[in-house]
C-alpha positions as CSV (number, residue, x, y, z in Angstrom):
1,M,31.0,1.3,3.3
2,S,27.8,0.1,4.9
3,R,24.6,2.0,4.7
4,K,22.1,2.1,7.5
5,A,18.8,0.6,6.5
6,P,16.1,3.3,6.3
7,A,13.5,3.3,9.0
8,R,10.2,1.9,7.9
9,L,7.4,4.4,7.6
10,P,4.1,3.6,9.3
11,A,1.4,1.9,7.4
12,P,-1.2,4.3,5.9
13,A,-4.3,5.0,7.9
14,S,-6.6,3.8,5.1
15,Y,-6.6,2.3,1.6
16,G,-7.4,5.8,0.2
17,E,-4.4,7.3,1.9
18,A,-2.2,4.5,0.6
19,V,-3.4,5.1,-3.0
20,Q,-2.8,8.8,-2.6
21,Q,0.7,8.3,-1.4
22,L,1.3,5.8,-4.2
23,E,0.1,8.4,-6.8
24,Q,2.4,11.1,-5.4
25,L,5.3,8.7,-5.3
26,V,4.8,7.6,-8.9
27,A,4.7,11.2,-10.0
28,A,7.9,11.9,-8.2
29,L,9.6,8.9,-9.7
30,E,8.4,9.7,-13.2
31,S,9.5,13.3,-12.9
32,G,13.1,12.3,-12.9
33,Q,13.8,14.9,-10.3
34,L,14.6,12.6,-7.4
35,P,18.2,12.3,-6.4
36,L,19.8,9.0,-7.2
37,E,20.2,8.2,-3.5
38,D,16.4,8.5,-2.9
39,L,15.3,6.4,-5.9
40,L,15.7,3.0,-4.2
41,T,14.1,4.2,-0.9
42,Q,11.1,5.6,-2.7
43,Y,10.8,2.5,-4.8
44,Q,10.8,0.3,-1.7
45,R,8.1,2.6,-0.1
46,G,6.0,2.2,-3.2
47,A,6.4,-1.6,-2.9
48,E,5.2,-1.4,0.7
49,L,2.2,0.7,-0.2
50,L,1.3,-1.6,-3.1
51,S,1.5,-4.6,-0.8
52,Y,-0.7,-2.8,1.8
53,C,-3.3,-2.0,-0.9
54,R,-3.3,-5.6,-2.2
55,D,-3.8,-6.9,1.3
56,R,-6.7,-4.6,1.9
57,L,-8.3,-5.5,-1.4
58,Q,-7.9,-9.2,-0.7
59,A,-9.5,-8.7,2.8
60,V,-12.5,-7.0,1.2
61,E,-12.8,-9.7,-1.4
62,E,-12.8,-12.4,1.3
63,Q,-15.5,-10.4,3.2
64,V,-17.7,-10.2,0.1
65,K,-17.4,-13.9,-0.5
66,V,-18.8,-14.6,3.0
67,L,-22.4,-14.3,2.0
68,D,-25.5,-15.5,3.8
69,Q,-28.0,-17.7,2.0
70,D,-30.2,-14.6,1.8
71,G,-27.5,-12.6,0.1
72,A,-26.7,-10.5,3.1
73,V,-23.1,-10.0,4.1
74,K,-22.2,-11.8,7.3
75,P,-20.1,-10.1,10.0
76,W,-16.5,-10.6,9.2
77,N,-13.8,-11.0,11.8
78,G,-10.7,-10.2,9.7
C-alpha cells in the first residue's frame, strides 16, 4: 500500500509569517487533537518552516558581519 507524498506547501512570504505558522503548528501538535494521519505531515511542515527560519537568520547574520571600516553595513547581495 503506497501513499502519495504530500505536495510541498510554498515557502512563507516572510520570517514573521514562518514563525507564526510554526507557533500555530506547535499548538496544534501539542493539543493532541490532530488525527494520527496528519501528525507526520504537520511535523514535516514544521521542519521545513524551521529550516526556512534558520536560513533567514543565517543570511541576516552574514549581512551583519559585512561591516565597513566605519561601522556601516555594506550592501549585501545575498
